[in-house]
C-alpha positions as CSV (number, residue, x, y, z in Angstrom):
1,M,63.4,242.9,95.5
2,D,61.7,243.5,98.8
3,D,63.4,243.5,102.2
4,V,67.2,243.6,102.1
5,G,70.2,243.6,104.6
6,L,72.0,246.7,103.6
7,H,73.7,249.6,105.5
8,R,70.9,250.9,107.6
9,L,71.7,254.6,106.8
10,A,71.4,253.9,103.0
11,D,68.3,255.1,101.1
12,R,65.9,253.3,99.0
13,Q,67.7,254.1,95.9
14,F,67.4,250.5,94.3
15,G,63.7,250.0,95.2
16,A,64.8,247.9,98.3
17,T,63.4,248.4,102.0
18,P,66.4,248.2,104.6
19,V,65.7,246.1,107.4
20,S,67.2,245.7,110.8
21,E,68.4,241.9,110.1
22,R,72.0,241.6,109.4
23,V,71.4,238.9,106.9
24,V,68.2,238.6,104.9
25,E,67.1,235.5,102.9
26,Q,64.3,235.8,100.4
27,G,64.4,232.8,98.1
28,K,67.5,232.6,96.2
29,I,68.6,236.2,97.0
30,I,70.5,236.6,100.2
31,T,71.7,240.0,101.3
32,A,73.9,241.3,104.0
33,A,74.3,244.7,105.8
34,G,78.0,245.4,106.3
35,V,81.4,243.8,106.3
36,S,81.0,241.4,109.2
37,A,77.4,240.6,108.1
38,G,78.9,239.7,104.8
39,I,81.0,237.1,106.5
40,D,77.6,235.9,108.6
41,M,76.1,235.6,105.2
42,A,78.9,233.5,103.8
43,L,78.7,231.1,106.7
44,R,75.0,230.9,106.2
45,L,75.5,230.0,102.4
46,V,78.2,227.4,103.3
47,A,75.9,225.8,106.0
48,R,73.1,225.6,103.4
49,I,75.4,224.0,100.7
50,A,77.7,221.8,102.9
51,G,76.3,221.6,106.4
52,D,76.6,223.3,109.6
53,D,79.8,221.5,110.5
54,V,81.7,222.7,107.4
55,A,80.4,226.2,108.3
56,R,81.6,226.0,111.8
57,G,85.0,224.7,110.6
58,I,85.3,227.8,108.3
59,Q,84.5,230.0,111.1
60,L,87.0,228.3,113.3
61,G,89.7,228.4,110.5
62,I,89.4,232.3,109.9
63,E,88.9,232.7,113.8
64,Y,85.8,234.7,113.3
65,D,84.9,235.6,116.9
66,P,83.7,239.2,116.6
67,A,84.1,241.4,119.7
68,P,83.6,245.0,118.7
69,P,85.3,247.7,120.9
70,F,82.4,249.9,120.7
71,D,78.6,249.3,120.8
72,T,77.7,251.6,118.0
73,G,76.9,248.9,115.3
74,S,73.3,250.4,114.5
75,P,71.7,253.9,114.4
76,Q,69.8,252.8,117.6
77,K,72.9,252.4,119.7
78,A,75.2,255.0,118.2
79,P,75.2,258.6,119.6
80,A,73.1,260.9,117.3
81,Y,76.2,263.0,116.4
82,I,78.1,259.9,115.3
83,V,74.9,258.9,113.2
84,D,74.7,262.5,111.7
85,L,78.4,262.3,110.6
86,V,78.0,259.0,109.0
87,R,75.0,260.1,107.1
88,Q,76.8,263.3,106.1
89,T,79.9,261.1,104.9
90,L,77.5,258.8,102.9
91,E,75.8,261.7,101.2
92,Q,79.2,263.3,100.3
93,M,80.4,259.9,98.8
94,R,77.2,259.3,96.9
95,A,77.2,262.9,95.5
96,A,80.7,262.2,94.2
97,Y,79.5,259.1,92.0
98,V,76.3,260.8,90.7
99,V,76.7,261.5,87.0
100,P,74.9,264.7,86.2
101,A,72.0,264.5,83.5
102,A,72.9,265.1,80.1
């Protein structure tokens, strides 16, 4: 796996390179970076399989019209203290799931 859409504050734990795109398509593999990006990815897949109009209909059906209340959806836009807070939280979560070596 090469470039992937994944949480921008994640590390390269799985041998993938995080990129800034919300949805990354590489052959048969499509990845998304976050919850709403997962919806974007699903709509792309639907468009690929069933056509743009079906995807548009689904988008309307789920009333997917994002309007986030804050413009902090990437580390480049968020204040440094928020980026640090999220990084620390992710590290703590990751540490809780690490299995110690036997």
